[in-house]
N, C-alpha and C positions, 0 to 999 in steps of 0.2 A: 379444194375443197370445194362443195355445191351447197346451195341454200335451199332448203326446202321451199316449194312455192306452188303455185297452181298447176305447173306441169309436173310435177313430182310433190305432192301434199304428204307431211308426215306431221302427226299428232301424236303426242303423249299424254295420256290421261290416267289419273288415279283409278284402280280397279273399284269397282260398287260393292264387290263380294269378297270373299277370301278367294284364294287360288292355291292350290296344291300343285307337286310334281311327284309323280310315282316311277321309280324305276324297279323293275322285277319284285314287284309286290309289296316294294317298301317307300313310304313316304319319305321322299329326300329334300322337300321344299315345303313350306307352308307360312303362307302370308296374308296379313290383313293390311298390308301396305304394298301390293304389287302394282307396277305400272304397265298398262296396255298400251302398246305403240302401234299405229295402224300407219302402214307406209304405203302409198300409191294403192294399187289393185291387190298387193300381196295379203296374204291371210294376216290378222293381227298377231303379235308376238307378245307374251306376257314375259316381264322383268322382274325378279324376285332380288328384295335384299340381300346381299351376301350374307348377312346375320341371320337370315330365316332359312339358309340353306345348309344341308348336311354336307360340309366341305371335305369331312374324313374320308368320302368314298370317291375323292378326285384327285386327278395327277394332274398337273400344268402339262402341257404338251408344246413343241417347238412350233405348231401349226398357227398361222395368221392369215386375216383377209382384211380388206381395205373395202369400205365402202366411201364413196365419194360425199355421202350426205351425214354419214355417222362418225366415220374415221377408222381406226385399226383396231380389229376384233381380235383377243387372244382366246384360246381354246382347254377345255380341259377334258380328259377321257375318264368316264366313271367305270367304276371297278367296284362290284358286290357280289357277294356270294359265288365266288367264281364266273360271273359274268361280267362282259364288259362292253362299253359302247365308247370306241375312238371319236374322240373330238365331238361329242355329242352335245356339249355346253359350250357356250360363249358368252365373253364381256367386252365391253369396252369400257377400260380403265383410263383413258384420257380421251373422250370423243370430242368431236367438233363442238365449239360452242352453243350452236342451236340444238346440240343433244345433250345437252349437261344433265338432263333430268335422269338419264340412264347410267350413268358415271359409276361404275364397279358393282351394276347390278347384274345378274347372271340370267339367261335364256336358255331353253332347253329345245333341242329339235326333236319335233313331236313324233318321227319315227323311231325314235328310241327311249323317249321318256313320255308319258302322259301327261297332259297337263290339263287341269280340270278346275271349274269354279264350283265352290261349296258353300252353303248357307254358314255364316259366321256364328248363329246362335246353336248350330247342331254340332258343332265341333270345338269350339273355343271355350275350355274348362272354366275360364274365369269369366264368361259373360254372364251376369246375374238374370239376365233374363232368358236366358237358355232353357228350352225344357229339358227335364232329367232325362229322359228317356234317350233320345237321340245323342245327347251329350255322352252318356254311359256307353252306348254301343260304339262310338268313337274311342274312347278309352281303352275299351276291350281289347277291339280290333289292334290297336297300338300296342298293348300288353300281351298278345297272343303269340304262342309260339308259331313260327313261320314253316316250322316243319323239318327245320335244320338245325333246331337247339339255339336260334336267335329271336330276338325280338326288337321291335322300334323302341322300347322305353323298357327300363329297369323293371323286372317282376315285382308285383305289389307283394308286401307283407302278407303270409297269410291270416286270415281272420277266423280262423277257428283253429282249434286245438284237438289234438289226438283223446279219445276219451280215456280215462284213467283205467289202468290193470285192474281185472277184476280178477283174484285167483292167481294173478302171473300171468294170463291167458289174454290177448286181446281179440 
């Protein structure tokens, strides 16, 4: 086990904005509680709380890797709508003490999953100060048919009714 230091710095900081992960056009992670890990000169990695990730699209694999600074990583394969990304998700379930903050959080390989920052006010339907229009747009996107008969959220109930029959003909 190695300890991060000046020769190999690692910082873990709370994200200042909301983060999402999208696979095959579907949002599979959405969190206002993400952590950003910056390790040495590597690109930053966003770690999502497991509760904010759609785990139903993931299958645990036997693949594992070892980082001398973080510990042993376990992996998941994504499968959605007939598309899969093998070992595209990783997690440190029992990281070394210096990396305890990322315990049980999930990260995604950017070549398989799009990870992006969003304004919380634009997407959080419970945010009281959110402007109505961006929030409504986000909700519509998540309730819209993806083209294969599926959506990310249950369909809304209809807000209109069919007109009454006139003379038995509509």
